[in-house]
N, C-alpha and C positions, 0 to 999 in steps of 0.2 A: 836735786834733780836738774839736769841740764835741759833747758828749753830749746826746741828746734827754732832756728832762725827762719824768718819769713822769706818766702821766695817771690820775687817780683818779676813781672814780665819784662824781658829785654825788648824795648820798643824798636831799637835799631835792627835787631835780628828779625823781629816779627814783620817789619815793613819790607825787609829784603826778601823774606819768604813769600809774602803776598805779591810782590812785584814779579818775582820769578815764576810763581804759579800763574799769575795773571797773564804774562806774556806767553807762557807755555800753552795755556788754554786758548788764547787768541790764535796762535799759530795753528794748533791742531784743529780748532773749530773752523778756521778759514779753509783748511785743506778738506775737511769733511764736507762742508757746505759748498765748496767749489769757488767761493768768492776770492780765493787767493789768486786765481787765474786772471783776475782783473788788474793785478798789480805786478806780478812777476812771471817770468818764463816758466813753463812746466818743468824744465830741467832743474829749477831752483827748489822745487818742492821737497825732494829728499833731504836737502840741507836744512830746510825749515823743520822738518820732522826730527832730524837729528838734534838740532838746537833745542827744540822743545823737550826732548827726552833728557838732554844734559841739564836743562834748567830744573826739571823735576828732581833729578838726582841731587843737584846742589841744594835745592830747597829741603830735601829730606835730611841731608847731612847737617844743614844749619839748625834743624829742629833740636839737636842735642844741646845747642847753646841758647835755646829759647828762654830759659829761666836762669841763666848765668848772669851775674851782675856785670855791667859795663865797666871795663877796667879803666878806660879813659874817655873823656868827653868827646862825642862825635856830633857834628852838626847834621841835622836831619834835612837841611835845605837841599842837599845834593839829591835826595830822593825825589824831590819835586820834578827834576829834569827827566826822570824816568816815569813818574806817575802821570804827568800831563799827556805824553803821547799814548800811554796805555789807556787813559780815560777817553781820549779822542778816538782811539781804535774801537772802543765799545759803543760810543755814543753816535759816531758818524756812520751812516749806512753805506755799504759798498755801492759804487756807481760806475757805470761804463764811461769811458772817455770818448770824446768826439772832437770835432774841429774847433769848438769854442772853449775847450779846456786850455787853461793857461800854459801847461807844460807841453802841449802839442804844437809842433812847428808847422811850417808851410809844407804843402804837398811836394814830393819829389817827382819831377817829370824828366829827369836826365839820367841816361844810362850810366853815367859816371858816378852817380850818387847811390848806386845800388851795388850789392855784392855781385861779383861777376857770375855769369852763367856757368863758367867752369867750376866755381866753388860749389854751386848747387849740384852739378853733375857728379863731382867727386864724392859728395856726401851720399849719393845713392849706392845701393848694394850692388855687388858683382852680379848677383842673380838677376836683378832688374835690367842691368846693362846687357846681359847675355840674351834675355828674352826680347829686348828691343832690337838687337842685331838680327836675331832669328826672324822676327816679324818683318824687318826691313828687307831681308833676302827673299822671303816668300812673296812680298808685294813689290818686286822689282820692276814690274811693268808700269808702275805709277810714275808720274813725272817727278822731278827732283823736289819740288815744293811740297807735294802731298806725301812723297816718300819720307821726308823729314818729319812732317806732321804726324804720320802714322806711328812714329817712334815715341811721340809725346803722350804723356799720361793725361793731358788735358784735352785731347781731341776725341770727340764722341760723334760718330757718324758724320764726319766731315765738318763738325762745328766745334770751335774752341769754347770749352766750358770751364770758366775759372771759378773754383770753389775754395773753401778753407784749406783743403789738403794740398792743392796744387797752385794756389794763387801766386806765391812768390816765384816758384819755378817757372810758371807760365810767363810772368812779368819779365823775368830775366831773359827768357828765350825770345820773347817778342822784341825786346830792345836789342838783343845781340844779333838776331837774324830777321830783321823787320821785312826784308824783301821776300823771304821765304813764305811768309804768312799773309802778305798783302792780298786783299780781296777775299779772304776767308771769313765766313760768318763767325760771330762771337757772342757769347752770353756771359754776363758777369753781374754779380750782386754786390752792391756797396752802398755806402752812405754818400749823400750829395755834398761835395766839397766845392764851394764857389768863392771862398775867401782868398782870392788872389787878384791883385790889381792888373795883372797882365792877361787875364782871361777876357776873351771877347764876350759879348752879350749872349752868344749862343753856345758858350763853352762851360763845362763843369767836369769834375772827375768823380766817377763812381768809386770812391776810395775805400781802402781798408787801413787800419792802423797796424803798423809793423812794430813788433817788440823784439829787441835783441836780447835784453837782459831783464829789464823791469820797466815800470810805467814812466820813469824819468827819461828814458831814451826812445819813447814811442814816436813814430813819424808816419804821417799819412803817405801812402803810396798808391799808385794806380795809373790808369791810362786816360789821357785827355779825350773828352767826348764832345762831339759837335751835335747839338740838338736844338731845333728851332724853338722849342717851348721851354728852354732852360729857365727863363724868368718865372715860370709857374711852379718850379720845383722848390720845395722847402729845404733849406739848408739842414744837414744832418739827418734828413729823413732817408730811410732805406729804400732803394729802388733796384729793380732788375732791368738791365739794359740789354737790348738785342740790336745788333748792327753788324757792320763789316769792318775789318781792319784796313786802315789806310795810313798814309803818312802825312805829316803836317810840319810846319815850321813853328817853333816855340823858343823864344829867347835866343834866336840865332842858331838853333840846333834842329836837325831833322829827327823827329821822334815818331813812334807809332801812335796812332789815335783810333778812336772808334767813331764811325759815322752812324749815328743811331737811327734805326727805323722805328723802334718802339721802346718806351720807358714806362714801366708800371710799378706800382707800390709793391714792396716786398717786406717780409718779416726779417728782423735782425737774426743772423745765424747764431746757433748755439756757441760756435767758436768764432767770435767776431774779430779777434785779432789774428794776424798771420805772423809767422816766424821764419827768418832766413835759414835757420838750422835748428 
């Protein structure tokens, strides 16, 4: 009577399956919990879901070899390079970035360092542009400055209101047509950025972090703000600034700025990051 040979677990295949399922679970869990938005642009999320599904499929296919003997010796050391980041992903809790984060650079206050306003405008739908033109015709009695502002999605009852949905569009518009908005009231929520040697004692930026692709390319952006009690503001704390748009000189360039009348504490927005597109 022929005895059945013993079947041994193929450790190499088992580890590959665990790693694939581990990364797949991490990707999907990050999407479900929303923590993925701390690290990548929302447009990357479909690719993460696709990658997770492919990993699960590959893991299922590998299960057929789970008890097949290893034909040639394979070093398991290479698995460590995948296991370490996976372990870190599960043990380190997600955290929002701020100005003290090592990968975040200095705040950008130059119009040349931002995506042009025309890029933002061309990204808008034809319907939005048509509505803006119709609104401009109906309000033709307004002067040119307010006529242009009425077309803007960020103007509410004569006040420039910068929020998560229009922050970057508004920023580009103010840098591109500074004179058109000079003297208008503005409200903006951002975190206090003061880490710049060129700032005067009464200057800070109510900044937001802009993400183009992922956390590695995040950059603080915003408008320079003059406020007499800047020294009393805690760095990285969230504030709501109310003031008027003026112009100032910074690093040899004329830029739009905020002359603050009031700065008060604010809650961090649900969408703390802003995106150029």
